C-alpha positions in Angstrom: 51.9 -18.6 19.0 52.6 -16.0 21.6 55.8 -14.7 19.4 54.2 -12.9 16.1 57.5 -12.7 14.6 58.7 -16.2 14.8 59.4 -18.3 11.7 56.9 -21.2 10.7 58.9 -24.1 8.8 57.5 -27.3 7.4 59.8 -29.9 7.0 62.7 -27.4 7.2 61.1 -24.9 4.6 60.2 -21.6 5.8 56.4 -21.0 4.9 56.1 -17.6 6.8 55.9 -15.9 10.0 53.4 -16.6 12.6 52.0 -12.9 12.3 51.2 -13.5 8.4 50.1 -16.9 8.8 47.5 -16.3 11.4 45.6 -13.5 9.1 45.2 -16.1 6.3 44.9 -19.7 6.0 47.8 -21.4 4.3 46.9 -24.0 2.0 49.2 -27.1 1.8 49.0 -30.5 0.6 47.5 -33.5 2.4 50.2 -35.3 4.2 52.6 -35.7 7.2 54.5 -32.7 8.1 57.4 -31.8 10.9 56.4 -28.3 12.2 59.1 -26.1 13.5 58.3 -22.6 15.1 61.6 -20.5 16.2 62.7 -17.3 16.9 66.2 -15.8 18.3 66.0 -15.8 21.8 63.7 -18.4 22.1 63.5 -22.1 22.6 62.1 -23.7 19.4 58.8 -25.6 19.5 58.4 -28.9 17.3 55.5 -31.1 16.6 54.2 -33.2 14.0 51.0 -32.7 12.1 48.9 -35.2 9.7 46.9 -32.9 7.0 44.0 -34.7 5.5 42.7 -34.0 2.2 40.2 -30.9 2.8 41.1 -31.1 6.5 42.9 -28.5 8.9 45.7 -28.9 11.3 45.8 -26.0 13.8 48.9 -25.8 15.8 49.1 -23.8 19.1 52.7 -23.1 20.2 54.0 -21.0 23.3 57.7 -20.1 22.8 59.9 -19.8 26.1 62.8 -17.2 26.4 66.3 -18.8 26.5 67.7 -18.9 29.9 71.1 -16.9 30.3 
């Protein structure tokens, strides 16, 4: 994500900031998740991912500034 201080949420629960999560792999249980990346002053990014057992699900997001 282009905004390191943005918050990352899985199913509406914050799991950390982009800057923290890109430095370490965050382990989550296999399953289906709704991902939101948000930061004040930017439009939020939403996607859905499915994590397989032992798999990875990288998310690439670009947040765009809000229009005044």
